[in-house]
PDB file of N, CA, C and O in Angstrom:
ATOM      1  N   MET A   1       0.814  -1.186   0.000  1.00  0.00           N
ATOM      2  CA  MET A   1       0.000   0.000   0.000  1.00  0.00           C
ATOM      3  C   MET A   1       0.863   1.259   0.000  1.00  0.00           C
ATOM      4  O   MET A   1       0.568   2.228  -0.700  1.00  0.00           O
ATOM      5  N   GLU A   2       1.941   1.230   0.800  1.00  0.00           N
ATOM      6  CA  GLU A   2       2.795   2.417   0.855  1.00  0.00           C
ATOM      7  C   GLU A   2       3.481   2.663  -0.488  1.00  0.00           C
ATOM      8  O   GLU A   2       3.733   3.804  -0.875  1.00  0.00           O
ATOM      9  N   TYR A   3       3.775   1.571  -1.185  1.00  0.00           N
ATOM     10  CA  TYR A   3       4.447   1.712  -2.474  1.00  0.00           C
ATOM     11  C   TYR A   3       3.561   2.400  -3.511  1.00  0.00           C
ATOM     12  O   TYR A   3       4.051   3.140  -4.364  1.00  0.00           O
ATOM     13  N   ALA A   4       2.282   2.156  -3.434  1.00  0.00           N
ATOM     14  CA  ALA A   4       1.362   2.801  -4.365  1.00  0.00           C
ATOM     15  C   ALA A   4       1.323   4.298  -4.119  1.00  0.00           C
ATOM     16  O   ALA A   4       1.291   5.084  -5.066  1.00  0.00           O
ATOM     17  N   ILE A   5       1.327   4.691  -2.874  1.00  0.00           N
ATOM     18  CA  ILE A   5       1.299   6.116  -2.544  1.00  0.00           C
ATOM     19  C   ILE A   5       2.633   6.756  -2.892  1.00  0.00           C
ATOM     20  O   ILE A   5       2.669   7.823  -3.505  1.00  0.00           O
ATOM     21  N   VAL A   6       3.725   6.118  -2.508  1.00  0.00           N
ATOM     22  CA  VAL A   6       5.051   6.666  -2.787  1.00  0.00           C
ATOM     23  C   VAL A   6       5.288   6.724  -4.293  1.00  0.00           C
ATOM     24  O   VAL A   6       5.843   7.700  -4.798  1.00  0.00           O
ATOM     25  N   GLY A   7       4.872   5.689  -5.006  1.00  0.00           N
ATOM     26  CA  GLY A   7       5.036   5.680  -6.455  1.00  0.00           C
ATOM     27  C   GLY A   7       4.239   6.780  -7.126  1.00  0.00           C
ATOM     28  O   GLY A   7       4.726   7.430  -8.051  1.00  0.00           O
ATOM     29  N   SER A   8       3.026   6.991  -6.669  1.00  0.00           N
ATOM     30  CA  SER A   8       2.182   8.048  -7.239  1.00  0.00           C
ATOM     31  C   SER A   8       2.767   9.423  -6.968  1.00  0.00           C
ATOM     32  O   SER A   8       2.800  10.279  -7.853  1.00  0.00           O
ATOM     33  N   VAL A   9       3.230   9.633  -5.737  1.00  0.00           N
ATOM     34  CA  VAL A   9       3.817  10.927  -5.377  1.00  0.00           C
ATOM     35  C   VAL A   9       5.102  11.146  -6.167  1.00  0.00           C
ATOM     36  O   VAL A   9       5.354  12.246  -6.660  1.00  0.00           O
ATOM     37  N   LEU A  10       5.905  10.110  -6.285  1.00  0.00           N
ATOM     38  CA  LEU A  10       7.152  10.223  -7.034  1.00  0.00           C
ATOM     39  C   LEU A  10       6.898  10.532  -8.506  1.00  0.00           C
ATOM     40  O   LEU A  10       7.576  11.380  -9.087  1.00  0.00           O
ATOM     41  N   SER A  11       5.942   9.860  -9.104  1.00  0.00           N
ATOM     42  CA  SER A  11       5.629  10.131 -10.509  1.00  0.00           C
ATOM     43  C   SER A  11       5.066  11.541 -10.680  1.00  0.00           C
ATOM     44  O   SER A  11       5.331  12.193 -11.689  1.00  0.00           O
ATOM     45  N   LEU A  12       4.295  12.013  -9.704  1.00  0.00           N
ATOM     46  CA  LEU A  12       3.774  13.380  -9.756  1.00  0.00           C
ATOM     47  C   LEU A  12       4.903  14.390  -9.688  1.00  0.00           C
ATOM     48  O   LEU A  12       4.899  15.367 -10.437  1.00  0.00           O
ATOM     49  N   LEU A  13       5.871  14.178  -8.805  1.00  0.00           N
ATOM     50  CA  LEU A  13       7.002  15.099  -8.680  1.00  0.00           C
ATOM     51  C   LEU A  13       7.857  15.097  -9.950  1.00  0.00           C
ATOM     52  O   LEU A  13       8.310  16.150 -10.399  1.00  0.00           O
ATOM     53  N   ILE A  14       8.071  13.931 -10.516  1.00  0.00           N
ATOM     54  CA  ILE A  14       8.862  13.848 -11.749  1.00  0.00           C
ATOM     55  C   ILE A  14       8.152  14.561 -12.891  1.00  0.00           C
ATOM     56  O   ILE A  14       8.783  15.278 -13.668  1.00  0.00           O
ATOM     57  N   SER A  15       6.854  14.365 -12.994  1.00  0.00           N
ATOM     58  CA  SER A  15       6.119  15.029 -14.078  1.00  0.00           C
ATOM     59  C   SER A  15       6.085  16.538 -13.886  1.00  0.00           C
ATOM     60  O   SER A  15       6.134  17.289 -14.859  1.00  0.00           O
ATOM     61  N   MET A  16       6.002  16.987 -12.632  1.00  0.00           N
ATOM     62  CA  MET A  16       6.026  18.436 -12.380  1.00  0.00           C
ATOM     63  C   MET A  16       7.382  19.020 -12.755  1.00  0.00           C
ATOM     64  O   MET A  16       7.444  20.101 -13.339  1.00  0.00           O
ATOM     65  N   LYS A  17       8.465  18.326 -12.430  1.00  0.00           N
ATOM     66  CA  LYS A  17       9.801  18.804 -12.770  1.00  0.00           C
ATOM     67  C   LYS A  17       9.989  18.829 -14.289  1.00  0.00           C
ATOM     68  O   LYS A  17      10.571  19.770 -14.829  1.00  0.00           O
ATOM     69  N   PHE A  18       9.502  17.802 -14.971  1.00  0.00           N
ATOM     70  CA  PHE A  18       9.608  17.760 -16.427  1.00  0.00           C
ATOM     71  C   PHE A  18       8.824  18.897 -17.066  1.00  0.00           C
ATOM     72  O   PHE A  18       9.291  19.521 -18.019  1.00  0.00           O
ATOM     73  N   THR A  19       7.633  19.164 -16.540  1.00  0.00           N
ATOM     74  CA  THR A  19       6.814  20.257 -17.062  1.00  0.00           C
ATOM     75  C   THR A  19       7.514  21.593 -16.856  1.00  0.00           C
ATOM     76  O   THR A  19       7.505  22.446 -17.743  1.00  0.00           O
ATOM     77  N   ASP A  20       8.120  21.775 -15.690  1.00  0.00           N
ATOM     78  CA  ASP A  20       8.856  23.010 -15.412  1.00  0.00           C
ATOM     79  C   ASP A  20      10.031  23.154 -16.372  1.00  0.00           C
ATOM     80  O   ASP A  20      10.284  24.242 -16.889  1.00  0.00           O
ATOM     81  N   TYR A  21      10.744  22.065 -16.610  1.00  0.00           N
ATOM     82  CA  TYR A  21      11.883  22.079 -17.527  1.00  0.00           C
ATOM     83  C   TYR A  21      11.439  22.450 -18.935  1.00  0.00           C
ATOM     84  O   TYR A  21      12.066  23.287 -19.585  1.00  0.00           O
ATOM     85  N   LYS A  22      10.379  21.842 -19.401  1.00  0.00           N
ATOM     86  CA  LYS A  22       9.886  22.124 -20.752  1.00  0.00           C
ATOM     87  C   LYS A  22       9.387  23.563 -20.864  1.00  0.00           C
ATOM     88  O   LYS A  22       9.580  24.203 -21.898  1.00  0.00           O
ATOM     89  N   THR A  23       8.757  24.072 -19.826  1.00  0.00           N
ATOM     90  CA  THR A  23       8.272  25.450 -19.838  1.00  0.00           C
ATOM     91  C   THR A  23       9.431  26.432 -19.949  1.00  0.00           C
ATOM     92  O   THR A  23       9.376  27.381 -20.732  1.00  0.00           O
ATOM     93  N   LYS A  24      10.476  26.201 -19.167  1.00  0.00           N
ATOM     94  CA  LYS A  24      11.647  27.085 -19.233  1.00  0.00           C
ATOM     95  C   LYS A  24      12.324  26.998 -20.600  1.00  0.00           C
ATOM     96  O   LYS A  24      12.760  28.011 -21.147  1.00  0.00           O
ATOM     97  N   GLU A  25      12.409  25.801 -21.140  1.00  0.00           N
ATOM     98  CA  GLU A  25      13.007  25.616 -22.459  1.00  0.00           C
ATOM     99  C   GLU A  25      12.210  26.371 -23.526  1.00  0.00           C
ATOM    100  O   GLU A  25      12.790  27.004 -24.409  1.00  0.00           O
ATOM    101  N   THR A  26      10.899  26.301 -23.440  1.00  0.00           N
ATOM    102  CA  THR A  26      10.036  26.993 -24.391  1.00  0.00           C
ATOM    103  C   THR A  26      10.164  28.506 -24.253  1.00  0.00           C
ATOM    104  O   THR A  26      10.180  29.220 -25.256  1.00  0.00           O
ATOM    105  N   GLU A  27      10.255  28.996 -23.028  1.00  0.00           N
ATOM    106  CA  GLU A  27      10.412  30.438 -22.815  1.00  0.00           C
ATOM    107  C   GLU A  27      11.728  30.941 -23.407  1.00  0.00           C
ATOM    108  O   GLU A  27      11.767  32.017 -24.004  1.00  0.00           O
ATOM    109  N   GLU A  28      12.801  30.173 -23.246  1.00  0.00           N
ATOM    110  CA  GLU A  28      14.085  30.568 -23.827  1.00  0.00           C
ATOM    111  C   GLU A  28      14.004  30.595 -25.350  1.00  0.00           C
ATOM    112  O   GLU A  28      14.549  31.491 -25.995  1.00  0.00           O
ATOM    113  N   ARG A  29      13.328  29.616 -25.911  1.00  0.00           N
ATOM    114  CA  ARG A  29      13.182  29.575 -27.367  1.00  0.00           C
ATOM    115  C   ARG A  29      12.361  30.758 -27.863  1.00  0.00           C
ATOM    116  O   ARG A  29      12.679  31.344 -28.898  1.00  0.00           O
ATOM    117  N   ILE A  30      11.314  31.111 -27.135  1.00  0.00           N
ATOM    118  CA  ILE A  30      10.477  32.260 -27.515  1.00  0.00           C
ATOM    119  C   ILE A  30      11.290  33.543 -27.453  1.00  0.00           C
ATOM    120  O   ILE A  30      11.170  34.396 -28.333  1.00  0.00           O
ATOM    121  N   LYS A  31      12.117  33.689 -26.423  1.00  0.00           N
ATOM    122  CA  LYS A  31      12.954  34.889 -26.319  1.00  0.00           C
ATOM    123  C   LYS A  31      13.931  34.975 -27.494  1.00  0.00           C
ATOM    124  O   LYS A  31      14.152  36.055 -28.042  1.00  0.00           O
ATOM    125  N   ALA A  32      14.507  33.849 -27.874  1.00  0.00           N
ATOM    126  CA  ALA A  32      15.437  33.845 -29.012  1.00  0.00           C
ATOM    127  C   ALA A  32      14.706  34.209 -30.302  1.00  0.00           C
ATOM    128  O   ALA A  32      15.233  34.958 -31.124  1.00  0.00           O
ATOM    129  N   LEU A  33      13.505  33.685 -30.478  1.00  0.00           N
ATOM    130  CA  LEU A  33      12.736  34.009 -31.682  1.00  0.00           C
ATOM    131  C   LEU A  33      12.311  35.473 -31.691  1.00  0.00           C
ATOM    132  O   LEU A  33      12.296  36.103 -32.748  1.00  0.00           O
ATOM    133  N   GLU A  34      11.968  36.019 -30.534  1.00  0.00           N
ATOM    134  CA  GLU A  34      11.608  37.443 -30.465  1.00  0.00           C
ATOM    135  C   GLU A  34      12.806  38.315 -30.841  1.00  0.00           C
ATOM    136  O   GLU A  34      12.647  39.336 -31.509  1.00  0.00           O
ATOM    137  N   ALA A  35      14.000  37.913 -30.414  1.00  0.00           N
ATOM    138  CA  ALA A  35      15.201  38.661 -30.786  1.00  0.00           C
ATOM    139  C   ALA A  35      15.415  38.612 -32.297  1.00  0.00           C
ATOM    140  O   ALA A  35      15.796  39.611 -32.907  1.00  0.00           O
ATOM    141  N   ASN A  36      15.167  37.443 -32.899  1.00  0.00           N
ATOM    142  CA  ASN A  36      15.293  37.329 -34.357  1.00  0.00           C
ATOM    143  C   ASN A  36      14.265  38.190 -35.067  1.00  0.00           C
ATOM    144  O   ASN A  36      14.570  38.791 -36.098  1.00  0.00           O
ATOM    145  N   VAL A  37      13.064  38.259 -34.539  1.00  0.00           N
ATOM    146  CA  VAL A  37      12.022  39.096 -35.136  1.00  0.00           C
ATOM    147  C   VAL A  37      12.436  40.561 -35.078  1.00  0.00           C
ATOM    148  O   VAL A  37      12.218  41.306 -36.035  1.00  0.00           O
ATOM    149  N   GLU A  38      13.023  40.974 -33.981  1.00  0.00           N
ATOM    150  CA  GLU A  38      13.498  42.360 -33.866  1.00  0.00           C
ATOM    151  C   GLU A  38      14.576  42.649 -34.910  1.00  0.00           C
ATOM    152  O   GLU A  38      14.576  43.716 -35.524  1.00  0.00           O
ATOM    153  N   LEU A  39      15.492  41.707 -35.111  1.00  0.00           N
ATOM    154  CA  LEU A  39      16.535  41.906 -36.114  1.00  0.00           C
ATOM    155  C   LEU A  39      15.948  42.015 -37.515  1.00  0.00           C
ATOM    156  O   LEU A  39      16.362  42.863 -38.306  1.00  0.00           O
ATOM    157  N   VAL A  40      14.995  41.163 -37.813  1.00  0.00           N
ATOM    158  CA  VAL A  40      14.360  41.191 -39.132  1.00  0.00           C
ATOM    159  C   VAL A  40      13.586  42.489 -39.317  1.00  0.00           C
ATOM    160  O   VAL A  40      13.623  43.083 -40.394  1.00  0.00           O
ATOM    161  N   THR A  41      12.889  42.931 -38.283  1.00  0.00           N
ATOM    162  CA  THR A  41      12.134  44.181 -38.360  1.00  0.00           C
ATOM    163  C   THR A  41      13.069  45.355 -38.631  1.00  0.00           C
ATOM    164  O   THR A  41      12.761  46.221 -39.451  1.00  0.00           O
ATOM    165  N   THR A  42      14.193  45.385 -37.954  1.00  0.00           N
ATOM    166  CA  THR A  42      15.167  46.457 -38.171  1.00  0.00           C
ATOM    167  C   THR A  42      15.712  46.410 -39.593  1.00  0.00           C
ATOM    168  O   THR A  42      15.869  47.449 -40.236  1.00  0.00           O
ATOM    169  N   ALA A  43      15.999  45.215 -40.082  1.00  0.00           N
ATOM    170  CA  ALA A  43      16.520  45.082 -41.448  1.00  0.00           C
ATOM    171  C   ALA A  43      15.493  45.529 -42.479  1.00  0.00           C
ATOM    172  O   ALA A  43      15.844  46.178 -43.465  1.00  0.00           O
ATOM    173  N   VAL A  44      14.242  45.190 -42.262  1.00  0.00           N
ATOM    174  CA  VAL A  44      13.178  45.587 -43.201  1.00  0.00           C
ATOM    175  C   VAL A  44      13.005  47.097 -43.194  1.00  0.00           C
ATOM    176  O   VAL A  44      12.851  47.707 -44.252  1.00  0.00           O
ATOM    177  N   GLN A  45      13.027  47.699 -42.028  1.00  0.00           N
ATOM    178  CA  GLN A  45      12.883  49.154 -41.957  1.00  0.00           C
ATOM    179  C   GLN A  45      14.043  49.853 -42.655  1.00  0.00           C
ATOM    180  O   GLN A  45      13.844  50.861 -43.333  1.00  0.00           O
ATOM    181  N   THR A  46      15.240  49.328 -42.494  1.00  0.00           N
ATOM    182  CA  THR A  46      16.401  49.902 -43.169  1.00  0.00           C
ATOM    183  C   THR A  46      16.261  49.765 -44.682  1.00  0.00           C
ATOM    184  O   THR A  46      16.543  50.704 -45.426  1.00  0.00           O
ATOM    185  N   SER A  47      15.827  48.601 -45.125  1.00  0.00           N
ATOM    186  CA  SER A  47      15.646  48.378 -46.568  1.00  0.00           C
ATOM    187  C   SER A  47      14.576  49.295 -47.140  1.00  0.00           C
ATOM    188  O   SER A  47      14.732  49.829 -48.238  1.00  0.00           O
ATOM    189  N   GLU A  48      13.486  49.478 -46.394  1.00  0.00           N
ATOM    190  CA  GLU A  48      12.418  50.366 -46.865  1.00  0.00           C
ATOM    191  C   GLU A  48      12.898  51.800 -46.969  1.00  0.00           C
ATOM    192  O   GLU A  48      12.455  52.535 -47.851  1.00  0.00           O
ATOM    193  N   ALA A  49      13.793  52.210 -46.087  1.00  0.00           N
ATOM    194  CA  ALA A  49      14.308  53.578 -46.141  1.00  0.00           C
ATOM    195  C   ALA A  49      15.291  53.754 -47.297  1.00  0.00           C
ATOM    196  O   ALA A  49      15.343  54.821 -47.908  1.00  0.00           O
ATOM    197  N   GLU A  50      16.066  52.720 -47.598  1.00  0.00           N
ATOM    198  CA  GLU A  50      17.091  52.839 -48.628  1.00  0.00           C
ATOM    199  C   GLU A  50      16.577  52.518 -50.031  1.00  0.00           C
ATOM    200  O   GLU A  50      17.199  52.925 -51.011  1.00  0.00           O
ATOM    201  N   ALA A  51      15.485  51.816 -50.152  1.00  0.00           N
ATOM    202  CA  ALA A  51      14.983  51.398 -51.470  1.00  0.00           C
ATOM    203  C   ALA A  51      14.700  52.572 -52.400  1.00  0.00           C
ATOM    204  O   ALA A  51      15.134  52.529 -53.551  1.00  0.00           O
ATOM    205  N   PRO A  52      13.997  53.616 -51.970  1.00  0.00           N
ATOM    206  CA  PRO A  52      13.761  54.737 -52.896  1.00  0.00           C
ATOM    207  C   PRO A  52      15.059  55.421 -53.349  1.00  0.00           C
ATOM    208  O   PRO A  52      15.170  55.844 -54.500  1.00  0.00           O
ATOM    209  N   LYS A  53      16.024  55.527 -52.455  1.00  0.00           N
ATOM    210  CA  LYS A  53      17.299  56.152 -52.826  1.00  0.00           C
ATOM    211  C   LYS A  53      18.019  55.318 -53.880  1.00  0.00           C
ATOM    212  O   LYS A  53      18.532  55.858 -54.860  1.00  0.00           O
ATOM    213  N   LYS A  54      18.056  54.009 -53.679  1.00  0.00           N
ATOM    214  CA  LYS A  54      18.730  53.138 -54.637  1.00  0.00           C
ATOM    215  C   LYS A  54      18.014  53.133 -55.980  1.00  0.00           C
ATOM    216  O   LYS A  54      18.651  53.109 -57.033  1.00  0.00           O
ATOM    217  N   THR A  55      16.681  53.154 -55.935  1.00  0.00           N
ATOM    218  CA  THR A  55      15.907  53.182 -57.171  1.00  0.00           C
ATOM    219  C   THR A  55      16.187  54.471 -57.935  1.00  0.00           C
ATOM    220  O   THR A  55      16.358  54.448 -59.154  1.00  0.00           O
ATOM    221  N   LEU A  56      16.231  55.565 -57.239  1.00  0.00           N
ATOM    222  CA  LEU A  56      16.512  56.846 -57.879  1.00  0.00           C
ATOM    223  C   LEU A  56      17.910  56.858 -58.474  1.00  0.00           C
ATOM    224  O   LEU A  56      18.116  57.403 -59.558  1.00  0.00           O
ATOM    225  N   MET A  57      18.868  56.266 -57.781  1.00  0.00           N
ATOM    226  CA  MET A  57      20.235  56.207 -58.295  1.00  0.00           C
ATOM    227  C   MET A  57      20.308  55.381 -59.575  1.00  0.00           C
ATOM    228  O   MET A  57      21.139  55.654 -60.442  1.00  0.00           O
ATOM    229  N   ILE A  58      19.452  54.382 -59.700  1.00  0.00           N
ATOM    230  CA  ILE A  58      19.454  53.536 -60.894  1.00  0.00           C
ATOM    231  C   ILE A  58      18.675  54.195 -62.027  1.00  0.00           C
ATOM    232  O   ILE A  58      19.104  54.151 -63.180  1.00  0.00           O
ATOM    233  N   VAL A  59      17.536  54.804 -61.709  1.00  0.00           N
ATOM    234  CA  VAL A  59      16.648  55.338 -62.735  1.00  0.00           C
ATOM    235  C   VAL A  59      17.139  56.678 -63.285  1.00  0.00           C
ATOM    236  O   VAL A  59      16.922  56.969 -64.461  1.00  0.00           O
ATOM    237  N   ALA A  60      17.787  57.488 -62.473  1.00  0.00           N
ATOM    238  CA  ALA A  60      18.202  58.821 -62.907  1.00  0.00           C
ATOM    239  C   ALA A  60      19.128  58.776 -64.131  1.00  0.00           C
ATOM    240  O   ALA A  60      18.871  59.507 -65.088  1.00  0.00           O
ATOM    241  N   PRO A  61      20.163  57.980 -64.153  1.00  0.00           N
ATOM    242  CA  PRO A  61      21.011  57.953 -65.366  1.00  0.00           C
ATOM    243  C   PRO A  61      20.260  57.442 -66.600  1.00  0.00           C
ATOM    244  O   PRO A  61      20.493  57.908 -67.716  1.00  0.00           O
ATOM    245  N   VAL A  62      19.361  56.484 -66.389  1.00  0.00           N
ATOM    246  CA  VAL A  62      18.594  55.963 -67.518  1.00  0.00           C
ATOM    247  C   VAL A  62      17.681  57.052 -68.074  1.00  0.00           C
ATOM    248  O   VAL A  62      17.575  57.217 -69.290  1.00  0.00           O
ATOM    249  N   ALA A  63      17.032  57.784 -67.199  1.00  0.00           N
ATOM    250  CA  ALA A  63      16.150  58.865 -67.648  1.00  0.00           C
ATOM    251  C   ALA A  63      16.943  59.943 -68.384  1.00  0.00           C
ATOM    252  O   ALA A  63      16.478  60.492 -69.383  1.00  0.00           O
ATOM    253  N   LYS A  64      18.132  60.237 -67.888  1.00  0.00           N
ATOM    254  CA  LYS A  64      18.978  61.240 -68.546  1.00  0.00           C
ATOM    255  C   LYS A  64      19.394  60.757 -69.938  1.00  0.00           C
ATOM    256  O   LYS A  64      19.401  61.534 -70.893  1.00  0.00           O
ATOM    257  N   ALA A  65      19.739  59.482 -70.047  1.00  0.00           N
ATOM    258  CA  ALA A  65      20.134  58.933 -71.343  1.00  0.00           C
ATOM    259  C   ALA A  65      18.961  58.923 -72.313  1.00  0.00           C
ATOM    260  O   ALA A  65      19.145  59.203 -73.497  1.00  0.00           O
ATOM    261  N   VAL A  66      17.784  58.614 -71.847  1.00  0.00           N
ATOM    262  CA  VAL A  66      16.592  58.631 -72.703  1.00  0.00           C
ATOM    263  C   VAL A  66      16.315  60.050 -73.169  1.00  0.00           C
ATOM    264  O   VAL A  66      15.979  60.269 -74.333  1.00  0.00           O
ATOM    265  N   LYS A  67      16.453  61.004 -72.278  1.00  0.00           N
ATOM    266  CA  LYS A  67      16.233  62.416 -72.640  1.00  0.00           C
ATOM    267  C   LYS A  67      17.220  62.850 -73.723  1.00  0.00           C
ATOM    268  O   LYS A  67      16.844  63.500 -74.698  1.00  0.00           O
ATOM    269  N   GLU A  68      18.492  62.479 -73.535  1.00  0.00           N
ATOM    270  CA  GLU A  68      19.507  62.828 -74.539  1.00  0.00           C
ATOM    271  C   GLU A  68      19.219  62.139 -75.876  1.00  0.00           C
ATOM    272  O   GLU A  68      19.410  62.734 -76.937  1.00  0.00           O
ATOM    273  N   LEU A  69      18.768  60.906 -75.824  1.00  0.00           N
ATOM    274  CA  LEU A  69      18.441  60.164 -77.035  1.00  0.00           C
ATOM    275  C   LEU A  69      17.260  60.820 -77.751  1.00  0.00           C
ATOM    276  O   LEU A  69      17.266  60.939 -78.976  1.00  0.00           O
ATOM    277  N   GLN A  70      16.261  61.240 -77.003  1.00  0.00           N
ATOM    278  CA  GLN A  70      15.112  61.910 -77.610  1.00  0.00           C
ATOM    279  C   GLN A  70      15.532  63.222 -78.245  1.00  0.00           C
ATOM    280  O   GLN A  70      15.046  63.586 -79.316  1.00  0.00           O
ATOM    281  N   THR A  71      16.428  63.926 -77.590  1.00  0.00           N
ATOM    282  CA  THR A  71      16.916  65.186 -78.146  1.00  0.00           C
ATOM    283  C   THR A  71      17.710  64.928 -79.422  1.00  0.00           C
ATOM    284  O   THR A  71      17.574  65.658 -80.404  1.00  0.00           O
ATOM    285  N   ALA A  72      18.528  63.903 -79.404  1.00  0.00           N
ATOM    286  CA  ALA A  72      19.353  63.608 -80.574  1.00  0.00           C
ATOM    287  C   ALA A  72      18.488  63.172 -81.761  1.00  0.00           C
ATOM    288  O   ALA A  72      18.773  63.532 -82.903  1.00  0.00           O
ATOM    289  N   ILE A  73      17.460  62.417 -81.495  1.00  0.00           N
ATOM    290  CA  ILE A  73      16.573  61.960 -82.575  1.00  0.00           C
ATOM    291  C   ILE A  73      15.631  63.058 -83.013  1.00  0.00           C
ATOM    292  O   ILE A  73      15.218  63.102 -84.172  1.00  0.00           O
ATOM    293  N   GLY A  74      15.296  63.927 -82.115  1.00  0.00           N
ATOM    294  CA  GLY A  74      14.368  65.006 -82.427  1.00  0.00           C
ATOM    295  C   GLY A  74      12.943  64.658 -82.028  1.00  0.00           C
ATOM    296  O   GLY A  74      12.002  65.303 -82.491  1.00  0.00           O
ATOM    297  N   VAL A  75      12.770  63.683 -81.204  1.00  0.00           N
ATOM    298  CA  VAL A  75      11.454  63.311 -80.717  1.00  0.00           C
ATOM    299  C   VAL A  75      11.258  63.947 -79.351  1.00  0.00           C
ATOM    300  O   VAL A  75      12.042  63.734 -78.426  1.00  0.00           O
ATOM    301  N   GLN A  76      10.181  64.743 -79.244  1.00  0.00           N
ATOM    302  CA  GLN A  76       9.887  65.318 -77.939  1.00  0.00           C
ATOM    303  C   GLN A  76       8.595  66.040 -77.947  1.00  0.00           C
ATOM    304  O   GLN A  76       8.188  66.589 -76.923  1.00  0.00           O
TER     305      GLN A  76
END
């Protein structure tokens, strides 16, 4: 009879410790993922700020060349 009680209590304590371990492991993983999300958010914001500048740097010479070509051909 005592073994049934001791066994039940022991299994309860082991399961509680395992649950605590898994909870802490999950919390650490969530914190790591949140840090990654912050890094990605910062990278996206930087890209959004730089995209119009880079596009303008690429398009401006092309537009100038097209303008010169139109002038040379006489189309305008």
